[in-house]
C-alpha positions as CSV (number, residue, x, y, z in Angstrom):
1,M,-0.1,-0.1,0.1
2,P,1.4,3.3,-0.9
3,G,3.0,5.4,2.0
4,G,0.5,8.5,1.9
5,P,-2.5,6.6,3.0
6,V,-0.6,4.3,5.5
7,K,0.5,7.7,7.2
8,V,-2.9,8.6,7.8
9,F,-4.2,5.4,8.9
10,D,-1.4,5.2,11.5
11,L,-2.0,8.7,12.5
12,C,-5.6,7.9,13.2
13,T,-4.5,4.6,15.2
14,N,-2.0,6.8,17.4
15,L,-4.2,9.7,18.1
16,K,-6.9,7.1,19.1
17,S,-4.4,5.6,21.5
18,M,-3.8,8.9,23.2
19,G,-7.5,9.1,24.3
20,H,-8.7,11.4,21.5
21,D,-12.1,10.6,19.6
22,V,-11.0,9.9,16.0
23,V,-13.5,9.7,13.0
24,L,-11.6,9.0,9.4
25,F,-13.6,9.8,6.3
26,A,-11.9,7.6,3.7
27,P,-13.0,6.5,0.1
28,D,-14.6,3.7,-0.2
29,N,-11.6,1.6,-1.7
30,G,-9.4,-0.9,-0.3
31,C,-11.0,-1.7,3.2
32,P,-9.9,1.3,5.0
33,E,-11.8,-0.1,8.0
34,T,-9.1,-2.9,8.4
35,Q,-6.2,-0.3,8.5
36,T,-6.8,1.7,11.8
37,T,-8.3,1.3,15.0
38,A,-10.3,4.7,14.6
39,K,-13.7,4.8,13.5
40,V,-13.9,4.9,9.6
41,V,-16.7,6.4,7.8
42,K,-16.4,5.4,4.0
43,I,-17.3,7.8,1.0
44,P,-18.7,5.9,-1.9
45,A,-17.1,6.6,-5.2
46,F,-19.1,8.2,-8.5
47,G,-17.1,7.5,-11.6
48,I,-18.1,10.6,-13.6
49,P,-15.9,13.7,-13.7
50,I,-17.1,16.8,-12.6
51,F,-20.4,15.1,-11.1
52,G,-18.0,12.8,-9.2
53,I,-16.7,16.0,-7.1
54,I,-19.9,17.4,-6.6
55,W,-21.0,13.7,-5.5
56,H,-18.0,13.3,-3.0
57,E,-18.8,16.7,-1.5
58,L,-22.6,16.2,-0.8
59,L,-21.7,12.8,0.8
60,S,-18.7,14.1,2.8
61,L,-20.9,17.1,4.1
62,A,-23.8,14.7,4.9
63,A,-21.5,12.1,6.7
64,S,-19.7,14.8,8.7
65,L,-23.0,16.4,9.7
66,L,-24.4,13.2,10.9
67,E,-21.2,12.4,12.9
68,L,-21.9,15.8,14.9
69,R,-25.0,13.9,16.6
70,H,-22.1,12.1,18.4
71,G,-20.1,14.7,19.8
72,A,-18.3,17.9,19.1
73,C,-15.8,18.5,16.6
74,S,-12.5,19.9,18.0
75,A,-10.1,19.6,15.0
76,V,-10.1,18.6,11.4
77,F,-7.2,17.2,9.9
78,V,-7.0,17.1,6.1
79,R,-4.8,16.0,3.6
80,I,-4.9,18.7,1.1
81,T,-8.0,18.1,-1.4
82,T,-10.4,19.8,-3.9
83,S,-13.1,20.0,-1.0
84,F,-14.9,22.8,1.0
85,V,-16.0,20.5,3.5
86,P,-13.2,21.0,5.8
87,L,-13.8,24.8,5.7
88,F,-17.3,24.4,6.5
89,M,-16.7,22.2,9.5
90,K,-14.4,24.7,10.7
91,S,-17.1,27.6,10.3
92,V,-20.0,25.7,11.8
93,T,-17.9,24.2,14.8
94,G,-15.3,26.3,15.6
95,A,-13.0,23.2,14.9
96,V,-9.3,23.8,14.4
97,L,-8.3,22.9,10.6
98,L,-5.2,21.3,10.1
99,T,-3.8,21.0,6.4
100,D,-1.3,18.4,5.5
101,V,0.7,19.0,2.2
102,N,2.2,15.7,1.1
103,D,3.8,17.0,-2.2
104,D,4.4,20.4,-4.2
105,P,1.0,21.3,-5.5
106,F,2.7,23.6,-8.1
107,Y,4.6,20.9,-9.5
108,R,1.0,19.0,-9.6
109,Y,-0.4,21.8,-11.4
110,R,2.5,22.1,-14.0
111,E,2.1,18.3,-14.6
112,T,-1.5,18.2,-15.1
113,R,-2.6,16.9,-18.1
114,G,-5.4,16.3,-20.8
115,G,-9.0,16.6,-19.4
116,M,-7.8,17.1,-15.8
117,R,-6.6,20.7,-16.7
118,L,-10.3,21.9,-16.9
119,K,-10.5,21.6,-13.3
120,L,-7.4,23.1,-12.6
121,P,-8.6,26.7,-11.7
122,L,-11.0,25.3,-9.1
123,V,-8.2,23.0,-7.7
124,R,-5.9,26.1,-7.5
125,F,-8.7,28.1,-5.7
126,C,-9.7,25.5,-3.4
127,D,-5.8,24.9,-2.3
128,R,-5.4,28.5,-1.8
129,L,-8.3,29.0,0.1
130,N,-7.8,25.9,2.4
131,L,-4.4,26.6,3.1
132,K,-4.9,30.4,3.8
133,L,-7.7,29.6,6.3
134,S,-6.0,26.5,8.1
135,D,-5.0,27.1,11.4
136,A,-1.8,25.3,10.9
137,V,-0.2,23.6,7.8
138,F,2.3,20.5,7.7
139,T,4.4,19.5,5.0
140,I,7.2,17.0,4.3
141,N,10.3,18.8,3.7
142,S,11.6,22.4,3.5
143,K,11.5,22.6,-0.4
144,V,7.7,22.3,-0.3
145,K,7.6,24.4,2.7
146,K,9.6,27.4,0.5
147,A,7.0,26.8,-2.2
148,L,4.0,26.9,0.0
149,V,5.2,30.0,1.6
150,G,6.1,31.9,-1.6
151,G,3.4,30.5,-3.9
152,F,0.6,31.0,-1.6
153,G,1.9,33.8,0.6
154,L,1.4,31.9,4.0
155,D,2.9,33.0,7.1
156,E,6.5,30.9,7.6
157,D,5.6,30.4,11.1
158,K,2.1,28.7,10.3
159,V,3.8,25.9,8.2
160,S,5.8,23.0,9.9
161,I,7.8,20.2,8.5
162,L,6.2,16.7,9.8
163,P,8.3,13.8,8.9
164,S,6.7,10.8,7.7
165,G,8.2,8.6,10.4
166,A,7.9,4.9,10.9
167,N,5.5,2.4,12.6
168,T,8.1,1.0,14.7
169,D,5.6,-1.8,15.7
170,I,6.1,-3.2,12.4
171,F,9.1,-2.0,11.0
172,R,11.5,-3.4,13.7
173,P,14.7,-5.6,13.8
174,L,13.7,-8.9,13.2
175,D,15.4,-12.5,13.3
176,R,16.9,-12.8,9.8
177,A,17.0,-16.7,9.8
178,K,13.4,-16.7,10.6
179,A,12.6,-13.9,7.9
180,C,14.7,-16.3,5.1
181,A,12.8,-19.3,6.1
182,E,9.3,-17.4,5.9
183,L,9.9,-15.7,2.5
184,S,11.7,-18.9,1.1
185,L,15.2,-16.8,0.8
186,A,18.4,-18.6,1.1
187,P,20.2,-17.4,4.4
188,E,23.8,-17.8,3.0
189,L,23.2,-15.3,0.4
190,R,23.1,-11.5,0.9
191,Y,20.2,-9.1,-0.1
192,V,20.1,-5.5,-1.1
193,C,16.5,-4.2,-1.0
194,F,14.6,-1.4,-2.8
195,A,11.0,-0.9,-1.8
196,G,9.2,1.4,-3.9
197,S,5.9,2.1,-6.4
198,L,5.8,3.2,-9.9
199,N,5.7,6.7,-10.2
200,K,7.9,9.8,-11.9
201,W,10.0,10.0,-8.6
202,N,11.5,6.6,-8.1
203,D,14.7,6.3,-10.5
204,Y,14.4,2.7,-11.7
205,P,17.3,2.9,-14.2
206,L,19.4,4.2,-11.5
207,I,18.4,1.3,-9.2
208,I,18.9,-1.3,-12.0
209,S,22.4,0.0,-13.5
210,A,23.6,0.3,-9.8
211,A,22.3,-3.5,-9.3
212,K,24.0,-4.8,-12.4
213,E,27.4,-3.5,-11.0
214,I,26.7,-4.6,-7.7
215,L,25.8,-8.2,-8.4
216,G,28.6,-8.5,-10.8
217,A,31.1,-7.5,-8.1
218,F,29.4,-9.5,-5.1
219,P,28.3,-12.9,-6.7
220,D,26.7,-13.6,-3.2
221,V,24.3,-10.7,-3.3
222,R,20.7,-10.5,-4.8
223,L,18.6,-7.4,-5.5
224,L,15.3,-7.8,-3.7
225,L,12.4,-5.4,-5.7
226,L,9.4,-4.6,-3.7
227,G,6.5,-3.4,-5.3
228,D,4.9,-3.3,-8.8
229,L,7.0,-3.1,-12.1
230,D,6.3,-2.0,-15.5
231,D,7.3,-3.5,-18.9
232,A,10.0,-1.0,-19.1
233,C,11.5,-1.9,-15.9
234,R,11.3,-5.7,-16.7
235,E,13.3,-4.9,-20.0
236,L,16.0,-3.0,-18.0
237,I,16.4,-6.0,-15.7
238,A,16.5,-8.5,-18.8
239,G,19.2,-6.2,-20.1
240,T,21.6,-6.4,-17.5
241,G,21.8,-10.2,-18.3
242,L,21.7,-11.2,-14.5
243,G,17.8,-11.3,-14.6
244,G,18.0,-14.7,-12.2
245,R,19.6,-12.5,-9.5
246,F,16.7,-10.0,-9.1
247,I,14.0,-11.2,-6.9
248,L,10.6,-9.5,-7.7
249,T,8.0,-9.5,-5.2
250,G,5.1,-7.7,-6.5
251,R,3.4,-5.4,-4.2
252,V,3.4,-6.6,-0.5
253,A,1.8,-5.9,2.9
254,Q,3.9,-3.8,5.3
255,Q,4.5,-6.9,7.6
256,K,6.0,-8.7,4.8
257,A,8.1,-5.9,3.7
258,A,9.3,-5.8,7.1
259,A,10.5,-9.4,6.9
260,Y,12.1,-8.5,3.3
261,I,14.0,-5.6,5.0
262,A,15.2,-8.0,7.9
263,C,17.0,-10.1,5.4
264,S,18.7,-7.3,3.7
265,E,22.1,-5.8,4.3
266,V,21.2,-2.2,3.3
267,G,18.1,-0.5,1.7
268,L,18.2,1.7,-1.2
269,S,16.1,4.8,-2.2
270,A,16.5,6.9,-5.5
271,L,14.5,9.8,-6.5
272,T,14.8,11.4,-9.8
273,G,15.3,15.1,-10.0
274,A,11.7,15.3,-9.9
275,G,11.5,14.3,-6.6
276,E,12.2,17.3,-4.8
277,A,8.8,17.5,-3.1
278,V,9.4,14.0,-1.8
279,T,11.0,12.3,1.2
280,P,10.7,8.8,0.7
281,V,8.8,6.7,3.9
282,K,11.1,3.7,2.8
283,I,14.2,5.7,4.1
284,F,12.5,5.7,7.8
285,D,11.1,2.1,7.3
286,Y,14.6,0.6,6.8
287,L,16.0,2.6,9.4
288,A,13.3,1.3,11.9
289,C,14.2,-2.4,10.8
290,G,17.9,-1.4,11.8
291,K,19.2,-1.4,8.2
292,P,21.8,1.4,6.6
293,V,20.5,3.2,3.7
294,V,21.7,4.5,0.4
295,A,19.6,7.3,-0.7
296,A,19.7,9.3,-4.2
297,M,17.9,12.7,-3.4
298,P,17.6,15.9,-4.9
299,R,20.0,18.7,-3.3
300,G,18.0,20.5,-0.5
301,T,15.5,17.8,0.4
302,N,17.4,15.9,2.9
303,D,15.8,17.7,6.0
304,F,16.2,14.7,8.2
305,F,19.4,12.7,7.9
306,Q,22.1,15.1,7.4
307,D,23.7,14.0,11.0
308,C,22.9,10.3,10.5
309,E,25.8,8.1,9.3
310,A,23.4,5.1,8.8
311,V,21.9,7.1,5.6
312,A,24.5,7.8,2.8
313,V,23.0,10.5,0.9
314,T,24.1,11.0,-2.8
315,D,22.8,13.5,-5.5
316,A,19.9,12.3,-7.6
317,G,21.2,10.7,-10.8
318,D,24.8,10.2,-9.5
319,A,25.3,6.7,-10.7
320,P,29.0,6.7,-9.4
321,T,28.6,7.7,-6.1
322,F,25.5,5.7,-5.4
323,L,27.0,2.6,-6.7
324,A,30.1,3.2,-4.2
325,A,28.2,4.0,-1.3
326,I,26.4,0.5,-1.4
327,S,29.8,-1.1,-2.2
328,R,31.1,0.5,1.1
329,F,28.3,-1.1,3.2
330,L,28.7,-4.4,1.5
331,E,32.3,-4.5,1.9
332,D,32.0,-3.7,5.6
333,P,29.1,-5.7,7.3
334,E,30.3,-4.9,10.8
335,R,30.0,-1.2,10.2
336,A,26.6,-1.4,8.2
337,S,25.3,-3.6,11.2
338,R,26.3,-0.9,13.7
339,L,25.1,2.0,11.5
340,G,21.8,0.3,11.0
341,G,21.5,0.2,14.8
342,Q,22.0,3.6,15.0
343,G,19.6,4.5,12.5
344,R,17.0,2.3,14.6
345,A,17.9,4.7,17.7
346,L,17.2,7.8,15.8
347,I,13.8,6.6,14.6
348,L,12.7,5.7,18.0
349,E,14.1,9.0,19.5
350,R,12.6,11.2,16.6
351,F,10.8,9.6,14.2
352,D,8.4,7.3,15.5
353,R,4.9,7.7,14.0
354,A,3.5,7.9,17.8
355,A,5.7,11.0,18.1
356,V,4.6,12.4,15.1
357,A,0.9,12.1,16.2
358,R,2.0,13.9,19.2
359,R,3.1,17.0,17.2
360,V,0.0,16.9,15.3
361,A,-2.4,17.0,18.7
362,E,-0.1,19.5,20.2
363,A,-0.6,21.7,17.1
364,A,-4.2,21.3,17.6
365,E,-4.0,22.4,21.2
366,T,-2.0,25.2,20.4
367,S,-4.3,26.6,17.7
368,F,-7.5,25.7,19.7
369,R,-9.0,29.2,20.1
370,G,-10.1,30.1,23.6
371,S,-11.5,26.5,24.6
372,P,-10.6,23.9,26.9
373,P,-8.3,20.9,25.9
374,L,-9.3,18.9,23.0
375,G,-11.7,16.2,24.2
376,G,-14.1,16.1,21.1
377,K,-13.4,14.4,17.8
């Protein structure tokens, strides 16, 4: 499952465990009620453009108003969306509005194609209005914060960088021998892991070209590719002549991903130059499992790992440096293990998703205007 929705599910679960009454309004897609302990209200989709937007607005509004019968609404947390319902709820209930921006909206506007451009003026207007009237805005790195402040004229103090973090109950050090047995992986071999999804940000050509060199230099190493692949990726793998040493898992559940990471020596992340608006969730997950990471990232997007030796950061697209960083970890397993342990400690200290949820709750408490501490939804 993509990292964005999982973060929301974990946030709801953690807020509920802190004693808050949490209701998640989610699209009726993929059984969201099984992903969190919070109450879930599913909004059915309507597949006709334009009418789908109106349908979603009406159902979301009706569901929100019905939910108010069960108690006051103290805070609304929303992933930036083309909807006026969050603002309406803020207006009629006096709730705090917290808006989460998980990517650069201006990049999204530029990349919008085809018929979707017809609704772009509405999207831009809605984004600007929601962000301007939000009590607090969260985003994932300093590049996106700068874009929001400059592009929408937001107060810099209103925008906070909120790390994706990791679910340390799922992503944690596991017994490697047991994980290899569970996944039918040969324990005498070594594995390098890349977990990702097909999008314009993940640099699969860099991963596969680096893998060709690594697999040639280290005969006992295999590359684990977690996630869906398209025909172009499969052709690149076939072109290496080492296809039998790539292990393609397809999309896997979080628990299984943690087991694959447990079998690995190092985790990989590679963004293209278009990935300025992204801080990959996978980096936090690798570290939470006690594994070192090699991460190719555009300059200026490394807000969280500057002082963490467990993450070897290279410039996006810099194949020689990326390859050399992987080799260093494989050549010195003791160092890789030691730094992986330091990475796990960093996640527990600063980037556990329970701590992220506490920051969201604190922001709501701080923004709550003239009312007692939050006790409603």
